[in-house]
mmCIF entry with sequence, helices, sheets and N, C-alpha, C, O atoms, coordinates in Angstrom:
data_MODEL
# 
_entry.id   MODEL 
# 
_entity.id                         1 
_entity.type                       polymer 
_entity.pdbx_number_of_molecules   1 
# 
_entity_poly.entity_id                      1 
_entity_poly.type                           'polypeptide(L)' 
_entity_poly.nstd_linkage                   no 
_entity_poly.nstd_monomer                   no 
_entity_poly.pdbx_seq_one_letter_code       MVDAIDISSLPSDVRERLAQLDLELSEGDITQKGYDKKKQLLLGPYLRIKRD 
_entity_poly.pdbx_seq_one_letter_code_can   MVDAIDISSLPSDVRERLAQLDLELSEGDITQKGYDKKKQLLLGPYLRIKRD 
_entity_poly.pdbx_strand_id                 A 
# 
loop_
_entity_poly_seq.entity_id 
_entity_poly_seq.num 
_entity_poly_seq.mon_id 
_entity_poly_seq.hetero 
1 1  MET n 
1 2  VAL n 
1 3  ASP n 
1 4  ALA n 
1 5  ILE n 
1 6  ASP n 
1 7  ILE n 
1 8  SER n 
1 9  SER n 
1 10 LEU n 
1 11 PRO n 
1 12 SER n 
1 13 ASP n 
1 14 VAL n 
1 15 ARG n 
1 16 GLU n 
1 17 ARG n 
1 18 LEU n 
1 19 ALA n 
1 20 GLN n 
1 21 LEU n 
1 22 ASP n 
1 23 LEU n 
1 24 GLU n 
1 25 LEU n 
1 26 SER n 
1 27 GLU n 
1 28 GLY n 
1 29 ASP n 
1 30 ILE n 
1 31 THR n 
1 32 GLN n 
1 33 LYS n 
1 34 GLY n 
1 35 TYR n 
1 36 ASP n 
1 37 LYS n 
1 38 LYS n 
1 39 LYS n 
1 40 GLN n 
1 41 LEU n 
1 42 LEU n 
1 43 LEU n 
1 44 GLY n 
1 45 PRO n 
1 46 TYR n 
1 47 LEU n 
1 48 ARG n 
1 49 ILE n 
1 50 LYS n 
1 51 ARG n 
1 52 ASP n 
# 
_struct_asym.id          A 
_struct_asym.entity_id   1 
# 
loop_
_struct_conf.conf_type_id 
_struct_conf.id 
_struct_conf.pdbx_PDB_helix_id 
_struct_conf.beg_label_comp_id 
_struct_conf.beg_label_asym_id 
_struct_conf.beg_label_seq_id 
_struct_conf.pdbx_beg_PDB_ins_code 
_struct_conf.end_label_comp_id 
_struct_conf.end_label_asym_id 
_struct_conf.end_label_seq_id 
_struct_conf.pdbx_end_PDB_ins_code 
_struct_conf.beg_auth_comp_id 
_struct_conf.beg_auth_asym_id 
_struct_conf.beg_auth_seq_id 
_struct_conf.end_auth_comp_id 
_struct_conf.end_auth_asym_id 
_struct_conf.end_auth_seq_id 
_struct_conf.pdbx_PDB_helix_class 
_struct_conf.details 
_struct_conf.pdbx_PDB_helix_length 
HELX_P HELX_P1 AA1 VAL A 2  ? ALA A 4  ? VAL A 2  ALA A 4  5 ? 3  
HELX_P HELX_P2 AA2 ILE A 7  ? SER A 9  ? ILE A 7  SER A 9  5 ? 3  
HELX_P HELX_P3 AA3 SER A 12 ? SER A 26 ? SER A 12 SER A 26 1 ? 15 
HELX_P HELX_P4 AA4 GLN A 32 ? ARG A 51 ? GLN A 32 ARG A 51 1 ? 20 
# 
_struct_conf_type.id          HELX_P 
_struct_conf_type.criteria    ? 
_struct_conf_type.reference   ? 
# 
loop_
_atom_site.group_PDB 
_atom_site.id 
_atom_site.type_symbol 
_atom_site.label_atom_id 
_atom_site.label_alt_id 
_atom_site.label_comp_id 
_atom_site.label_asym_id 
_atom_site.label_entity_id 
_atom_site.label_seq_id 
_atom_site.pdbx_PDB_ins_code 
_atom_site.Cartn_x 
_atom_site.Cartn_y 
_atom_site.Cartn_z 
_atom_site.occupancy 
_atom_site.B_iso_or_equiv 
_atom_site.pdbx_formal_charge 
_atom_site.auth_seq_id 
_atom_site.auth_comp_id 
_atom_site.auth_asym_id 
_atom_site.auth_atom_id 
_atom_site.pdbx_PDB_model_num 
ATOM 1   N N  . MET A 1 1  ? 24.771 -56.256 162.687 1.00 0.00 ? 1  MET A N  1 
ATOM 2   C CA . MET A 1 1  ? 23.616 -57.159 162.772 1.00 0.00 ? 1  MET A CA 1 
ATOM 3   C C  . MET A 1 1  ? 23.872 -58.375 161.974 1.00 0.00 ? 1  MET A C  1 
ATOM 4   O O  . MET A 1 1  ? 24.341 -58.305 160.838 1.00 0.00 ? 1  MET A O  1 
ATOM 5   N N  . VAL A 1 2  ? 23.550 -59.567 162.593 1.00 0.00 ? 2  VAL A N  1 
ATOM 6   C CA . VAL A 1 2  ? 23.842 -60.852 162.161 1.00 0.00 ? 2  VAL A CA 1 
ATOM 7   C C  . VAL A 1 2  ? 23.089 -61.080 160.773 1.00 0.00 ? 2  VAL A C  1 
ATOM 8   O O  . VAL A 1 2  ? 23.660 -61.737 159.903 1.00 0.00 ? 2  VAL A O  1 
ATOM 9   N N  . ASP A 1 3  ? 21.889 -60.582 160.560 1.00 0.00 ? 3  ASP A N  1 
ATOM 10  C CA . ASP A 1 3  ? 21.116 -60.841 159.365 1.00 0.00 ? 3  ASP A CA 1 
ATOM 11  C C  . ASP A 1 3  ? 21.711 -60.118 158.213 1.00 0.00 ? 3  ASP A C  1 
ATOM 12  O O  . ASP A 1 3  ? 21.325 -60.390 157.076 1.00 0.00 ? 3  ASP A O  1 
ATOM 13  N N  . ALA A 1 4  ? 22.692 -59.148 158.438 1.00 0.00 ? 4  ALA A N  1 
ATOM 14  C CA . ALA A 1 4  ? 23.216 -58.350 157.362 1.00 0.00 ? 4  ALA A CA 1 
ATOM 15  C C  . ALA A 1 4  ? 24.319 -59.204 156.598 1.00 0.00 ? 4  ALA A C  1 
ATOM 16  O O  . ALA A 1 4  ? 24.714 -58.815 155.499 1.00 0.00 ? 4  ALA A O  1 
ATOM 17  N N  . ILE A 1 5  ? 24.783 -60.288 157.136 1.00 0.00 ? 5  ILE A N  1 
ATOM 18  C CA . ILE A 1 5  ? 25.829 -61.051 156.510 1.00 0.00 ? 5  ILE A CA 1 
ATOM 19  C C  . ILE A 1 5  ? 25.196 -61.858 155.297 1.00 0.00 ? 5  ILE A C  1 
ATOM 20  O O  . ILE A 1 5  ? 24.100 -62.418 155.332 1.00 0.00 ? 5  ILE A O  1 
ATOM 21  N N  . ASP A 1 6  ? 26.013 -61.827 154.285 1.00 0.00 ? 6  ASP A N  1 
ATOM 22  C CA . ASP A 1 6  ? 25.631 -62.660 153.043 1.00 0.00 ? 6  ASP A CA 1 
ATOM 23  C C  . ASP A 1 6  ? 26.041 -64.114 153.342 1.00 0.00 ? 6  ASP A C  1 
ATOM 24  O O  . ASP A 1 6  ? 27.222 -64.452 153.254 1.00 0.00 ? 6  ASP A O  1 
ATOM 25  N N  . ILE A 1 7  ? 25.074 -64.970 153.695 1.00 0.00 ? 7  ILE A N  1 
ATOM 26  C CA . ILE A 1 7  ? 25.246 -66.275 154.104 1.00 0.00 ? 7  ILE A CA 1 
ATOM 27  C C  . ILE A 1 7  ? 26.020 -67.034 152.928 1.00 0.00 ? 7  ILE A C  1 
ATOM 28  O O  . ILE A 1 7  ? 26.864 -67.883 153.212 1.00 0.00 ? 7  ILE A O  1 
ATOM 29  N N  . SER A 1 8  ? 25.750 -66.747 151.748 1.00 0.00 ? 8  SER A N  1 
ATOM 30  C CA . SER A 1 8  ? 26.317 -67.479 150.557 1.00 0.00 ? 8  SER A CA 1 
ATOM 31  C C  . SER A 1 8  ? 27.792 -67.204 150.507 1.00 0.00 ? 8  SER A C  1 
ATOM 32  O O  . SER A 1 8  ? 28.521 -67.991 149.903 1.00 0.00 ? 8  SER A O  1 
ATOM 33  N N  . SER A 1 9  ? 28.278 -66.146 151.098 1.00 0.00 ? 9  SER A N  1 
ATOM 34  C CA . SER A 1 9  ? 29.767 -65.893 151.019 1.00 0.00 ? 9  SER A CA 1 
ATOM 35  C C  . SER A 1 9  ? 30.581 -66.532 152.166 1.00 0.00 ? 9  SER A C  1 
ATOM 36  O O  . SER A 1 9  ? 31.806 -66.422 152.215 1.00 0.00 ? 9  SER A O  1 
ATOM 37  N N  . LEU A 1 10 ? 29.888 -67.174 153.045 1.00 0.00 ? 10 LEU A N  1 
ATOM 38  C CA . LEU A 1 10 ? 30.540 -67.842 154.128 1.00 0.00 ? 10 LEU A CA 1 
ATOM 39  C C  . LEU A 1 10 ? 31.125 -69.202 153.648 1.00 0.00 ? 10 LEU A C  1 
ATOM 40  O O  . LEU A 1 10 ? 30.640 -69.788 152.680 1.00 0.00 ? 10 LEU A O  1 
ATOM 41  N N  . PRO A 1 11 ? 32.182 -69.685 154.352 1.00 0.00 ? 11 PRO A N  1 
ATOM 42  C CA . PRO A 1 11 ? 32.656 -70.975 154.062 1.00 0.00 ? 11 PRO A CA 1 
ATOM 43  C C  . PRO A 1 11 ? 31.604 -72.093 154.185 1.00 0.00 ? 11 PRO A C  1 
ATOM 44  O O  . PRO A 1 11 ? 30.658 -71.991 154.966 1.00 0.00 ? 11 PRO A O  1 
ATOM 45  N N  . SER A 1 12 ? 31.781 -73.084 153.452 1.00 0.00 ? 12 SER A N  1 
ATOM 46  C CA . SER A 1 12 ? 30.803 -74.226 153.453 1.00 0.00 ? 12 SER A CA 1 
ATOM 47  C C  . SER A 1 12 ? 30.520 -74.833 154.862 1.00 0.00 ? 12 SER A C  1 
ATOM 48  O O  . SER A 1 12 ? 29.391 -75.174 155.214 1.00 0.00 ? 12 SER A O  1 
ATOM 49  N N  . ASP A 1 13 ? 31.626 -74.940 155.632 1.00 0.00 ? 13 ASP A N  1 
ATOM 50  C CA . ASP A 1 13 ? 31.511 -75.586 156.892 1.00 0.00 ? 13 ASP A CA 1 
ATOM 51  C C  . ASP A 1 13 ? 30.594 -74.649 157.838 1.00 0.00 ? 13 ASP A C  1 
ATOM 52  O O  . ASP A 1 13 ? 29.799 -75.134 158.643 1.00 0.00 ? 13 ASP A O  1 
ATOM 53  N N  . VAL A 1 14 ? 30.765 -73.375 157.678 1.00 0.00 ? 14 VAL A N  1 
ATOM 54  C CA . VAL A 1 14 ? 29.957 -72.480 158.517 1.00 0.00 ? 14 VAL A CA 1 
ATOM 55  C C  . VAL A 1 14 ? 28.479 -72.483 158.068 1.00 0.00 ? 14 VAL A C  1 
ATOM 56  O O  . VAL A 1 14 ? 27.576 -72.386 158.899 1.00 0.00 ? 14 VAL A O  1 
ATOM 57  N N  . ARG A 1 15 ? 28.251 -72.594 156.788 1.00 0.00 ? 15 ARG A N  1 
ATOM 58  C CA . ARG A 1 15 ? 26.813 -72.741 156.265 1.00 0.00 ? 15 ARG A CA 1 
ATOM 59  C C  . ARG A 1 15 ? 26.251 -73.940 156.698 1.00 0.00 ? 15 ARG A C  1 
ATOM 60  O O  . ARG A 1 15 ? 25.066 -73.953 157.032 1.00 0.00 ? 15 ARG A O  1 
ATOM 61  N N  . GLU A 1 16 ? 26.981 -75.024 156.742 1.00 0.00 ? 16 GLU A N  1 
ATOM 62  C CA . GLU A 1 16 ? 26.475 -76.329 157.205 1.00 0.00 ? 16 GLU A CA 1 
ATOM 63  C C  . GLU A 1 16 ? 26.164 -76.281 158.707 1.00 0.00 ? 16 GLU A C  1 
ATOM 64  O O  . GLU A 1 16 ? 25.162 -76.834 159.159 1.00 0.00 ? 16 GLU A O  1 
ATOM 65  N N  . ARG A 1 17 ? 27.025 -75.621 159.460 1.00 0.00 ? 17 ARG A N  1 
ATOM 66  C CA . ARG A 1 17 ? 26.661 -75.472 160.896 1.00 0.00 ? 17 ARG A CA 1 
ATOM 67  C C  . ARG A 1 17 ? 25.443 -74.641 161.192 1.00 0.00 ? 17 ARG A C  1 
ATOM 68  O O  . ARG A 1 17 ? 24.663 -74.947 162.094 1.00 0.00 ? 17 ARG A O  1 
ATOM 69  N N  . LEU A 1 18 ? 25.287 -73.575 160.414 1.00 0.00 ? 18 LEU A N  1 
ATOM 70  C CA . LEU A 1 18 ? 24.058 -72.759 160.491 1.00 0.00 ? 18 LEU A CA 1 
ATOM 71  C C  . LEU A 1 18 ? 22.827 -73.525 160.175 1.00 0.00 ? 18 LEU A C  1 
ATOM 72  O O  . LEU A 1 18 ? 21.803 -73.372 160.842 1.00 0.00 ? 18 LEU A O  1 
ATOM 73  N N  . ALA A 1 19 ? 22.906 -74.375 159.137 1.00 0.00 ? 19 ALA A N  1 
ATOM 74  C CA . ALA A 1 19 ? 21.799 -75.268 158.748 1.00 0.00 ? 19 ALA A CA 1 
ATOM 75  C C  . ALA A 1 19 ? 21.465 -76.196 159.882 1.00 0.00 ? 19 ALA A C  1 
ATOM 76  O O  . ALA A 1 19 ? 20.296 -76.464 160.157 1.00 0.00 ? 19 ALA A O  1 
ATOM 77  N N  . GLN A 1 20 ? 22.565 -76.719 160.586 1.00 0.00 ? 20 GLN A N  1 
ATOM 78  C CA . GLN A 1 20 ? 22.292 -77.687 161.662 1.00 0.00 ? 20 GLN A CA 1 
ATOM 79  C C  . GLN A 1 20 ? 21.696 -76.936 162.808 1.00 0.00 ? 20 GLN A C  1 
ATOM 80  O O  . GLN A 1 20 ? 20.849 -77.488 163.509 1.00 0.00 ? 20 GLN A O  1 
ATOM 81  N N  . LEU A 1 21 ? 22.091 -75.693 163.045 1.00 0.00 ? 21 LEU A N  1 
ATOM 82  C CA . LEU A 1 21 ? 21.426 -74.958 164.182 1.00 0.00 ? 21 LEU A CA 1 
ATOM 83  C C  . LEU A 1 21 ? 19.971 -74.672 163.847 1.00 0.00 ? 21 LEU A C  1 
ATOM 84  O O  . LEU A 1 21 ? 19.098 -74.773 164.709 1.00 0.00 ? 21 LEU A O  1 
ATOM 85  N N  . ASP A 1 22 ? 19.722 -74.330 162.643 1.00 0.00 ? 22 ASP A N  1 
ATOM 86  C CA . ASP A 1 22 ? 18.244 -74.086 162.247 1.00 0.00 ? 22 ASP A CA 1 
ATOM 87  C C  . ASP A 1 22 ? 17.461 -75.336 162.518 1.00 0.00 ? 22 ASP A C  1 
ATOM 88  O O  . ASP A 1 22 ? 16.351 -75.277 163.048 1.00 0.00 ? 22 ASP A O  1 
ATOM 89  N N  . LEU A 1 23 ? 18.045 -76.514 162.146 1.00 0.00 ? 23 LEU A N  1 
ATOM 90  C CA . LEU A 1 23 ? 17.339 -77.759 162.322 1.00 0.00 ? 23 LEU A CA 1 
ATOM 91  C C  . LEU A 1 23 ? 17.152 -78.016 163.834 1.00 0.00 ? 23 LEU A C  1 
ATOM 92  O O  . LEU A 1 23 ? 16.051 -78.362 164.262 1.00 0.00 ? 23 LEU A O  1 
ATOM 93  N N  . GLU A 1 24 ? 18.162 -77.858 164.603 1.00 0.00 ? 24 GLU A N  1 
ATOM 94  C CA . GLU A 1 24 ? 18.014 -78.083 166.117 1.00 0.00 ? 24 GLU A CA 1 
ATOM 95  C C  . GLU A 1 24 ? 16.942 -77.210 166.697 1.00 0.00 ? 24 GLU A C  1 
ATOM 96  O O  . GLU A 1 24 ? 16.170 -77.654 167.547 1.00 0.00 ? 24 GLU A O  1 
ATOM 97  N N  . LEU A 1 25 ? 16.876 -75.911 166.232 1.00 0.00 ? 25 LEU A N  1 
ATOM 98  C CA . LEU A 1 25 ? 15.855 -74.999 166.712 1.00 0.00 ? 25 LEU A CA 1 
ATOM 99  C C  . LEU A 1 25 ? 14.427 -75.453 166.306 1.00 0.00 ? 25 LEU A C  1 
ATOM 100 O O  . LEU A 1 25 ? 13.510 -75.445 167.127 1.00 0.00 ? 25 LEU A O  1 
ATOM 101 N N  . SER A 1 26 ? 14.266 -75.841 165.039 1.00 0.00 ? 26 SER A N  1 
ATOM 102 C CA . SER A 1 26 ? 13.052 -76.197 164.530 1.00 0.00 ? 26 SER A CA 1 
ATOM 103 C C  . SER A 1 26 ? 12.503 -77.514 165.178 1.00 0.00 ? 26 SER A C  1 
ATOM 104 O O  . SER A 1 26 ? 11.294 -77.698 165.319 1.00 0.00 ? 26 SER A O  1 
ATOM 105 N N  . GLU A 1 27 ? 13.441 -78.408 165.560 1.00 0.00 ? 27 GLU A N  1 
ATOM 106 C CA . GLU A 1 27 ? 13.046 -79.625 166.199 1.00 0.00 ? 27 GLU A CA 1 
ATOM 107 C C  . GLU A 1 27 ? 12.925 -79.469 167.710 1.00 0.00 ? 27 GLU A C  1 
ATOM 108 O O  . GLU A 1 27 ? 12.530 -80.426 168.376 1.00 0.00 ? 27 GLU A O  1 
ATOM 109 N N  . GLY A 1 28 ? 13.222 -78.395 168.240 1.00 0.00 ? 28 GLY A N  1 
ATOM 110 C CA . GLY A 1 28 ? 13.049 -78.055 169.668 1.00 0.00 ? 28 GLY A CA 1 
ATOM 111 C C  . GLY A 1 28 ? 14.194 -78.596 170.509 1.00 0.00 ? 28 GLY A C  1 
ATOM 112 O O  . GLY A 1 28 ? 14.049 -78.715 171.725 1.00 0.00 ? 28 GLY A O  1 
ATOM 113 N N  . ASP A 1 29 ? 15.384 -78.943 169.867 1.00 0.00 ? 29 ASP A N  1 
ATOM 114 C CA . ASP A 1 29 ? 16.505 -79.403 170.596 1.00 0.00 ? 29 ASP A CA 1 
ATOM 115 C C  . ASP A 1 29 ? 17.259 -78.348 171.394 1.00 0.00 ? 29 ASP A C  1 
ATOM 116 O O  . ASP A 1 29 ? 17.927 -78.613 172.393 1.00 0.00 ? 29 ASP A O  1 
ATOM 117 N N  . ILE A 1 30 ? 17.094 -77.078 170.857 1.00 0.00 ? 30 ILE A N  1 
ATOM 118 C CA . ILE A 1 30 ? 17.719 -75.943 171.578 1.00 0.00 ? 30 ILE A CA 1 
ATOM 119 C C  . ILE A 1 30 ? 16.668 -74.827 171.562 1.00 0.00 ? 30 ILE A C  1 
ATOM 120 O O  . ILE A 1 30 ? 15.799 -74.730 170.696 1.00 0.00 ? 30 ILE A O  1 
ATOM 121 N N  . THR A 1 31 ? 16.832 -73.974 172.625 1.00 0.00 ? 31 THR A N  1 
ATOM 122 C CA . THR A 1 31 ? 15.913 -72.796 172.733 1.00 0.00 ? 31 THR A CA 1 
ATOM 123 C C  . THR A 1 31 ? 16.345 -71.666 171.815 1.00 0.00 ? 31 THR A C  1 
ATOM 124 O O  . THR A 1 31 ? 17.455 -71.644 171.282 1.00 0.00 ? 31 THR A O  1 
ATOM 125 N N  . GLN A 1 32 ? 15.420 -70.730 171.655 1.00 0.00 ? 32 GLN A N  1 
ATOM 126 C CA . GLN A 1 32 ? 15.801 -69.581 170.792 1.00 0.00 ? 32 GLN A CA 1 
ATOM 127 C C  . GLN A 1 32 ? 16.989 -68.831 171.320 1.00 0.00 ? 32 GLN A C  1 
ATOM 128 O O  . GLN A 1 32 ? 17.830 -68.372 170.547 1.00 0.00 ? 32 GLN A O  1 
ATOM 129 N N  . LYS A 1 33 ? 17.080 -68.691 172.697 1.00 0.00 ? 33 LYS A N  1 
ATOM 130 C CA . LYS A 1 33 ? 18.193 -68.065 173.295 1.00 0.00 ? 33 LYS A CA 1 
ATOM 131 C C  . LYS A 1 33 ? 19.530 -68.836 172.998 1.00 0.00 ? 33 LYS A C  1 
ATOM 132 O O  . LYS A 1 33 ? 20.553 -68.213 172.711 1.00 0.00 ? 33 LYS A O  1 
ATOM 133 N N  . GLY A 1 34 ? 19.497 -70.174 173.072 1.00 0.00 ? 34 GLY A N  1 
ATOM 134 C CA . GLY A 1 34 ? 20.662 -70.945 172.770 1.00 0.00 ? 34 GLY A CA 1 
ATOM 135 C C  . GLY A 1 34 ? 21.069 -70.899 171.294 1.00 0.00 ? 34 GLY A C  1 
ATOM 136 O O  . GLY A 1 34 ? 22.256 -70.918 170.968 1.00 0.00 ? 34 GLY A O  1 
ATOM 137 N N  . TYR A 1 35 ? 20.098 -70.839 170.430 1.00 0.00 ? 35 TYR A N  1 
ATOM 138 C CA . TYR A 1 35 ? 20.302 -70.657 168.997 1.00 0.00 ? 35 TYR A CA 1 
ATOM 139 C C  . TYR A 1 35 ? 21.006 -69.362 168.732 1.00 0.00 ? 35 TYR A C  1 
ATOM 140 O O  . TYR A 1 35 ? 22.016 -69.306 168.031 1.00 0.00 ? 35 TYR A O  1 
ATOM 141 N N  . ASP A 1 36 ? 20.427 -68.272 169.332 1.00 0.00 ? 36 ASP A N  1 
ATOM 142 C CA . ASP A 1 36 ? 21.006 -66.944 169.113 1.00 0.00 ? 36 ASP A CA 1 
ATOM 143 C C  . ASP A 1 36 ? 22.477 -66.823 169.555 1.00 0.00 ? 36 ASP A C  1 
ATOM 144 O O  . ASP A 1 36 ? 23.299 -66.206 168.878 1.00 0.00 ? 36 ASP A O  1 
ATOM 145 N N  . LYS A 1 37 ? 22.787 -67.452 170.749 1.00 0.00 ? 37 LYS A N  1 
ATOM 146 C CA . LYS A 1 37 ? 24.199 -67.453 171.281 1.00 0.00 ? 37 LYS A CA 1 
ATOM 147 C C  . LYS A 1 37 ? 25.055 -68.226 170.374 1.00 0.00 ? 37 LYS A C  1 
ATOM 148 O O  . LYS A 1 37 ? 26.115 -67.731 169.992 1.00 0.00 ? 37 LYS A O  1 
ATOM 149 N N  . LYS A 1 38 ? 24.663 -69.474 169.969 1.00 0.00 ? 38 LYS A N  1 
ATOM 150 C CA . LYS A 1 38 ? 25.506 -70.252 169.067 1.00 0.00 ? 38 LYS A CA 1 
ATOM 151 C C  . LYS A 1 38 ? 25.736 -69.524 167.715 1.00 0.00 ? 38 LYS A C  1 
ATOM 152 O O  . LYS A 1 38 ? 26.845 -69.533 167.181 1.00 0.00 ? 38 LYS A O  1 
ATOM 153 N N  . LYS A 1 39 ? 24.701 -68.916 167.195 1.00 0.00 ? 39 LYS A N  1 
ATOM 154 C CA . LYS A 1 39 ? 24.782 -68.267 165.905 1.00 0.00 ? 39 LYS A CA 1 
ATOM 155 C C  . LYS A 1 39 ? 25.731 -67.105 165.998 1.00 0.00 ? 39 LYS A C  1 
ATOM 156 O O  . LYS A 1 39 ? 26.537 -66.887 165.095 1.00 0.00 ? 39 LYS A O  1 
ATOM 157 N N  . GLN A 1 40 ? 25.647 -66.322 167.123 1.00 0.00 ? 40 GLN A N  1 
ATOM 158 C CA . GLN A 1 40 ? 26.549 -65.233 167.297 1.00 0.00 ? 40 GLN A CA 1 
ATOM 159 C C  . GLN A 1 40 ? 28.020 -65.640 167.375 1.00 0.00 ? 40 GLN A C  1 
ATOM 160 O O  . GLN A 1 40 ? 28.897 -65.009 166.785 1.00 0.00 ? 40 GLN A O  1 
ATOM 161 N N  . LEU A 1 41 ? 28.261 -66.744 168.145 1.00 0.00 ? 41 LEU A N  1 
ATOM 162 C CA . LEU A 1 41 ? 29.564 -67.254 168.211 1.00 0.00 ? 41 LEU A CA 1 
ATOM 163 C C  . LEU A 1 41 ? 30.149 -67.784 166.836 1.00 0.00 ? 41 LEU A C  1 
ATOM 164 O O  . LEU A 1 41 ? 31.317 -67.609 166.488 1.00 0.00 ? 41 LEU A O  1 
ATOM 165 N N  . LEU A 1 42 ? 29.257 -68.405 166.156 1.00 0.00 ? 42 LEU A N  1 
ATOM 166 C CA . LEU A 1 42 ? 29.683 -68.890 164.781 1.00 0.00 ? 42 LEU A CA 1 
ATOM 167 C C  . LEU A 1 42 ? 30.033 -67.800 163.818 1.00 0.00 ? 42 LEU A C  1 
ATOM 168 O O  . LEU A 1 42 ? 31.007 -67.853 163.067 1.00 0.00 ? 42 LEU A O  1 
ATOM 169 N N  . LEU A 1 43 ? 29.142 -66.760 163.887 1.00 0.00 ? 43 LEU A N  1 
ATOM 170 C CA . LEU A 1 43 ? 29.319 -65.638 162.950 1.00 0.00 ? 43 LEU A CA 1 
ATOM 171 C C  . LEU A 1 43 ? 30.238 -64.512 163.381 1.00 0.00 ? 43 LEU A C  1 
ATOM 172 O O  . LEU A 1 43 ? 30.584 -63.635 162.589 1.00 0.00 ? 43 LEU A O  1 
ATOM 173 N N  . GLY A 1 44 ? 30.633 -64.548 164.664 1.00 0.00 ? 44 GLY A N  1 
ATOM 174 C CA . GLY A 1 44 ? 31.410 -63.429 165.265 1.00 0.00 ? 44 GLY A CA 1 
ATOM 175 C C  . GLY A 1 44 ? 32.641 -63.032 164.429 1.00 0.00 ? 44 GLY A C  1 
ATOM 176 O O  . GLY A 1 44 ? 32.876 -61.852 164.169 1.00 0.00 ? 44 GLY A O  1 
ATOM 177 N N  . PRO A 1 45 ? 33.478 -64.127 163.982 1.00 0.00 ? 45 PRO A N  1 
ATOM 178 C CA . PRO A 1 45 ? 34.653 -63.703 163.218 1.00 0.00 ? 45 PRO A CA 1 
ATOM 179 C C  . PRO A 1 45 ? 34.320 -63.018 161.946 1.00 0.00 ? 45 PRO A C  1 
ATOM 180 O O  . PRO A 1 45 ? 35.096 -62.164 161.517 1.00 0.00 ? 45 PRO A O  1 
ATOM 181 N N  . TYR A 1 46 ? 33.232 -63.320 161.307 1.00 0.00 ? 46 TYR A N  1 
ATOM 182 C CA . TYR A 1 46 ? 32.806 -62.715 160.044 1.00 0.00 ? 46 TYR A CA 1 
ATOM 183 C C  . TYR A 1 46 ? 32.238 -61.346 160.221 1.00 0.00 ? 46 TYR A C  1 
ATOM 184 O O  . TYR A 1 46 ? 32.337 -60.493 159.339 1.00 0.00 ? 46 TYR A O  1 
ATOM 185 N N  . LEU A 1 47 ? 31.627 -61.131 161.391 1.00 0.00 ? 47 LEU A N  1 
ATOM 186 C CA . LEU A 1 47 ? 31.140 -59.761 161.749 1.00 0.00 ? 47 LEU A CA 1 
ATOM 187 C C  . LEU A 1 47 ? 32.314 -58.782 161.949 1.00 0.00 ? 47 LEU A C  1 
ATOM 188 O O  . LEU A 1 47 ? 32.236 -57.620 161.549 1.00 0.00 ? 47 LEU A O  1 
ATOM 189 N N  . ARG A 1 48 ? 33.361 -59.251 162.551 1.00 0.00 ? 48 ARG A N  1 
ATOM 190 C CA . ARG A 1 48 ? 34.537 -58.477 162.811 1.00 0.00 ? 48 ARG A CA 1 
ATOM 191 C C  . ARG A 1 48 ? 35.222 -58.094 161.500 1.00 0.00 ? 48 ARG A C  1 
ATOM 192 O O  . ARG A 1 48 ? 35.602 -56.939 161.308 1.00 0.00 ? 48 ARG A O  1 
ATOM 193 N N  . ILE A 1 49 ? 35.383 -59.098 160.571 1.00 0.00 ? 49 ILE A N  1 
ATOM 194 C CA . ILE A 1 49 ? 35.946 -58.829 159.336 1.00 0.00 ? 49 ILE A CA 1 
ATOM 195 C C  . ILE A 1 49 ? 35.216 -57.798 158.511 1.00 0.00 ? 49 ILE A C  1 
ATOM 196 O O  . ILE A 1 49 ? 35.823 -56.937 157.875 1.00 0.00 ? 49 ILE A O  1 
ATOM 197 N N  . LYS A 1 50 ? 33.846 -57.908 158.534 1.00 0.00 ? 50 LYS A N  1 
ATOM 198 C CA . LYS A 1 50 ? 33.009 -56.948 157.751 1.00 0.00 ? 50 LYS A CA 1 
ATOM 199 C C  . LYS A 1 50 ? 33.128 -55.547 158.311 1.00 0.00 ? 50 LYS A C  1 
ATOM 200 O O  . LYS A 1 50 ? 33.023 -54.591 157.543 1.00 0.00 ? 50 LYS A O  1 
ATOM 201 N N  . ARG A 1 51 ? 33.346 -55.364 159.635 1.00 0.00 ? 51 ARG A N  1 
ATOM 202 C CA . ARG A 1 51 ? 33.410 -54.002 160.166 1.00 0.00 ? 51 ARG A CA 1 
ATOM 203 C C  . ARG A 1 51 ? 34.730 -53.305 159.837 1.00 0.00 ? 51 ARG A C  1 
ATOM 204 O O  . ARG A 1 51 ? 34.771 -52.080 159.731 1.00 0.00 ? 51 ARG A O  1 
ATOM 205 N N  . ASP A 1 52 ? 35.796 -54.064 159.676 1.00 0.00 ? 52 ASP A N  1 
ATOM 206 C CA . ASP A 1 52 ? 37.102 -53.400 159.376 1.00 0.00 ? 52 ASP A CA 1 
ATOM 207 C C  . ASP A 1 52 ? 37.158 -52.890 157.959 1.00 0.00 ? 52 ASP A C  1 
ATOM 208 O O  . ASP A 1 52 ? 38.167 -52.316 157.549 1.00 0.00 ? 52 ASP A O  1 
# 
């Protein structure tokens, strides 16, 4: 689950991109579906690492 990731342990560039995604969603620049897809792509490598 994406929410199970400790955001503070992610690299700063990933945290910045997540913050940008949150802003885009809140301003209506992207849809919830687009937000979810982009967030999953961004966090995918860290989810795989956590599973191993």
